[in-house]
C-alpha positions in Angstrom: 10.9 41.2 -16.8 13.4 41.0 -14.1 12.7 39.5 -10.7 13.9 39.8 -7.2 15.8 36.7 -6.1 14.0 36.2 -2.8 14.0 32.8 -1.0 10.5 31.9 -2.4 11.2 32.9 -6.0 10.9 30.0 -8.5 14.4 29.0 -9.6 13.4 26.9 -12.7 12.7 27.9 -16.2 9.7 27.9 -18.5 9.9 26.0 -21.7 7.5 27.5 -24.2 7.2 26.4 -27.8 5.0 25.4 -30.7 5.5 21.7 -31.4 7.5 21.4 -34.6 6.9 18.6 -37.2 10.1 16.8 -36.0 8.3 16.1 -32.6 4.9 15.2 -34.1 3.2 12.1 -32.5 6.0 11.5 -29.9 5.2 10.8 -26.3 5.2 13.9 -24.2 7.5 12.6 -21.5 10.1 11.8 -24.2 9.6 15.2 -25.9 10.3 16.9 -22.5 13.3 14.7 -21.9 14.7 15.6 -25.4 14.2 19.3 -24.9 15.4 19.6 -21.3 18.0 16.9 -20.9 16.0 15.6 -17.9 15.4 11.9 -17.3 12.1 10.3 -18.1 11.4 9.8 -14.5 12.0 13.5 -13.9 9.7 14.6 -16.7 7.0 12.2 -15.4 7.3 13.9 -12.1 6.8 17.3 -13.8 3.7 16.0 -15.5 2.3 14.5 -12.3 2.8 17.9 -10.5 0.6 19.7 -13.1 3.6 21.7 -14.5 2.9 20.9 -18.2 0.2 22.3 -20.5 -0.7 21.7 -24.1 -2.9 24.4 -25.6 -3.4 25.8 -22.1 -4.7 22.5 -20.7 -2.8 20.7 -18.0 -1.4 17.3 -19.2 -0.6 14.6 -16.6 -0.5 11.5 -18.8 3.1 10.7 -19.8 2.1 8.5 -22.7 0.2 11.2 -24.5 1.6 11.9 -27.9 2.1 15.6 -28.9 0.9 16.9 -32.2 2.5 19.4 -34.6 1.3 22.9 -34.0 0.3 22.5 -30.3 1.4 25.1 -27.8 3.6 23.4 -25.2 4.5 25.1 -21.9 6.4 23.4 -19.1 7.6 24.6 -15.8 11.0 22.9 -15.6 12.9 22.6 -12.3 16.3 24.3 -12.1 19.3 22.1 -12.8 21.3 21.0 -9.8 24.1 23.4 -8.8 27.3 22.7 -10.7 30.2 24.4 -12.3 29.7 26.7 -15.2 32.4 26.6 -17.9 33.6 30.1 -18.9 32.9 30.9 -22.5 34.8 33.8 -24.1 32.7 33.5 -27.3 29.5 34.7 -25.6 29.0 38.4 -26.6 28.9 40.7 -23.6 28.0 44.4 -23.9 29.5 46.0 -20.8 28.4 49.6 -20.5 30.0 50.3 -17.1 32.9 48.5 -15.5 33.8 48.9 -11.9 35.9 47.1 -9.3 32.8 45.8 -7.5 30.3 45.5 -10.3 29.6 45.8 -14.0 26.5 46.9 -15.8 25.6 44.9 -18.9 23.2 45.8 -21.7 21.7 42.3 -22.4 20.6 41.5 -25.9 17.2 40.0 -26.7 17.3 36.2 -26.8 20.3 36.0 -24.4 19.7 33.8 -21.3 21.2 35.2 -18.1 22.2 31.9 -16.4 21.9 28.2 -17.0 18.5 26.6 -16.8 16.1 24.2 -18.5 16.6 24.3 -22.2 19.9 26.1 -22.1 22.9 25.0 -20.1 25.7 26.7 -22.1 26.2 30.0 -23.9 24.6 32.1 -21.2 25.5 35.6 -20.1 27.0 34.2 -16.9 29.4 32.0 -18.9 30.6 35.0 -20.9 31.0 37.1 -17.7 33.1 34.4 -16.1 35.5 34.4 -19.0 35.9 38.1 -18.6 35.8 38.3 -14.8 36.9 34.9 -13.4 37.0 36.4 -9.9 33.2 36.2 -9.9 33.5 32.5 -9.0 34.7 33.5 -5.5 31.1 34.7 -4.8 29.9 31.1 -5.1 32.9 29.7 -3.3 32.1 31.9 -0.3 28.5 30.7 -0.3 27.0 34.1 -1.2 25.1 32.8 -4.3 24.4 29.7 -6.3 27.3 28.4 -8.4 25.0 28.7 -11.5 24.4 32.4 -10.8 27.6 33.9 -9.5 27.1 37.7 -9.1 23.6 37.8 -10.4 21.6 40.4 -8.4 18.5 40.5 -10.6 17.4 38.9 -13.8 15.8 39.8 -17.1 13.6 37.4 -19.2 15.1 35.9 -22.3 12.9 38.1 -24.5 13.7 41.4 -22.6 16.7 43.5 -23.5 18.6 46.1 -21.6 20.4 46.9 -18.4 21.2 44.7 -15.4 23.9 45.0 -12.8 26.2 42.1 -11.9 28.4 42.0 -8.8 32.1 41.1 -9.0 33.1 41.2 -5.3 31.4 40.0 -2.1 31.0 43.6 -0.9 29.4 44.5 -4.2 27.0 41.5 -4.1 25.8 42.1 -0.5 25.4 45.8 -1.0 23.6 45.7 -4.3 21.3 42.8 -3.1 20.4 44.9 -0.1 19.6 47.9 -2.3 17.3 45.7 -4.4 15.6 44.4 -1.4 15.2 47.8 0.2 14.0 49.3 -3.1 16.6 52.0 -3.4 17.7 50.5 -6.7 15.5 52.0 -9.4 14.7 50.2 -12.6 13.0 51.9 -15.5 11.7 50.2 -18.7 10.3 51.2 -22.0 7.4 49.0 -23.1 5.1 49.2 -26.1 1.6 47.8 -25.2 -1.4 47.0 -27.3 -4.3 49.5 -27.4 -4.8 53.1 -26.4 -3.9 53.7 -22.7 -6.3 56.5 -21.7 -4.6 57.9 -18.6 -1.3 59.7 -19.0 0.0 58.0 -15.9 -1.1 55.4 -13.5 -0.1 52.7 -11.0 -0.9 49.0 -11.0 -0.8 47.7 -7.5 -1.8 44.0 -7.6 -0.2 41.0 -5.9 1.3 38.3 -8.2 1.6 34.6 -7.7 1.7 31.5 -9.8 -1.5 30.9 -11.8 -3.8 28.3 -10.3 -5.4 27.6 -13.7 -2.1 27.4 -15.6 0.8 26.8 -13.2 3.4 27.6 -15.9 2.2 31.2 -15.9 2.0 34.0 -13.3 -1.2 35.9 -12.5 -2.7 38.5 -10.3 -4.1 36.7 -7.2 -5.1 37.8 -3.7 -2.6 35.5 -2.0 0.3 36.5 -4.2 3.4 38.6 -3.3 2.9 42.4 -3.3 3.7 43.9 -6.7 3.5 47.5 -7.9 4.3 49.0 -11.3 4.1 52.7 -12.2 3.6 53.8 -15.8 3.7 57.0 -17.8 2.6 57.4 -21.4 5.5 58.4 -23.7 3.6 58.3 -27.0 0.4 57.0 -28.5 0.6 55.3 -31.9 -2.5 55.2 -34.1 -1.2 53.7 -37.3 -0.9 51.1 -38.6 -1.9 49.7 -35.2 -3.2 51.2 -32.0 -0.4 51.0 -29.6 1.0 53.0 -26.6 4.6 53.4 -25.6 5.0 53.5 -21.8 7.8 54.4 -19.4 7.5 51.8 -16.6 9.1 51.9 -13.1 9.3 48.9 -10.8 8.6 49.3 -7.1 8.9 45.5 -6.8 10.4 42.9 -9.0 8.2 39.8 -9.3 8.4 37.2 -12.0 6.9 38.6 -15.3 5.6 41.6 -13.3 5.3 44.2 -16.1 3.9 41.6 -18.5 1.3 40.4 -16.0 0.3 43.9 -14.8 -0.1 45.3 -18.3 -2.2 42.3 -19.5 -4.3 42.6 -16.4 -5.4 46.2 -17.3 -6.1 45.1 -20.8 -2.9 46.3 -22.5 -0.5 43.4 -23.0 3.1 44.0 -24.0 3.5 44.0 -27.8 4.5 40.5 -29.1 4.1 38.8 -25.7 2.7 35.4 -26.8 2.3 34.2 -23.3 0.2 37.0 -21.7 -1.0 38.8 -24.9 -2.1 38.0 -28.4 -0.5 35.0 -30.2 -2.1 35.8 -33.5 -0.2 39.0 -34.3 3.6 39.0 -34.6 5.2 42.4 -34.7 8.7 41.3 -33.8 10.9 38.2 -34.0 9.9 35.0 -32.3 10.4 35.0 -28.5 11.0 38.8 -28.5 8.5 41.3 -27.0 8.7 45.1 -26.7 10.2 45.5 -23.3 13.6 47.1 -22.7 15.4 47.9 -19.4 16.4 51.5 -20.3 17.6 53.1 -17.0 19.2 51.7 -13.9 20.1 53.8 -10.8 21.7 52.7 -7.6 24.3 53.8 -5.0 27.9 52.8 -5.4 28.7 50.0 -3.0 31.8 51.8 -1.6 31.2 55.5 -1.6 27.4 55.7 -1.9 27.6 58.0 -5.0 24.5 57.7 -7.1 25.2 55.6 -10.3 22.9 56.3 -13.3 23.2 54.2 -16.5 21.0 54.5 -19.6 20.6 52.2 -22.6 18.7 53.4 -25.7 16.2 51.2 -27.5 17.8 48.6 -29.7 17.1 48.8 -33.4 14.4 46.2 -33.6 12.3 48.1 -31.0 13.1 51.6 -32.2 11.7 50.6 -35.6 8.2 50.5 -34.1 8.5 54.0 -32.6 7.4 57.0 -34.8 10.4 59.1 -35.7 8.9 62.3 -34.1 8.8 60.7 -30.6 11.5 61.9 -28.2 12.6 59.2 -25.8 
């Protein structure tokens, strides 16, 4: 899910994988170093801070050997700011191109900006090859050099629309709209089970989980979070599922995924917050798509509305008689 880039937002990345045979019986600090490119001292610091879990249990001992099949999750600090190399080979699906911004239809599996586990081949690298002027946003101190023009983000496993600024005016205006909640973001999400009410609102604050710090959770001292949903279709066979249209009133980290899991209807194929035993889609892909984006044009305030239909892998799970 996308997230507002507020000053207290976590800037790192979450490393989430099942330990393969190639890493069996290797020290966990070395494994983390191999996977993230961080030094052994940096990975030891991660372990000491409680940011690493194996099978949902916090691991602090650097000398512990991991075992094949274990579920490793690590909250990895963001890399230090640096220069991103433009990469014209990165596929970019631009659905709307404007002087001040572009709207991109992000593919599943695509990482928005450099972070732990992926420093190259990101969406930002592809955008810089196409719009080199975006570097000026960082040069003027408006945003981190690793995230030039990025107003909001989408998780790696989420597909769909996001708007990227190309000029200082565009960045400041769009960021303000996001903060003031005049930018509207609508998702299509398939969740597990039968959602009884035709529409509803989940209004529950979200913060980092005290039990598992690599995850988010509903907690009383979290940041306000509100998600509205409406049932689009209920699917009875071969599995009991519900297709929802979801609107974000806020944009916290993993907001939709946490809120849906909290009401007992996790997003389909969400291994972190849902059921790991049933795979209905490709690995690292869950049924969540940013389908509609609406905001005011930075220069003339005309309302901009962009729509992206479900990609083929998600549409295949929707009955043919359902109108989206």
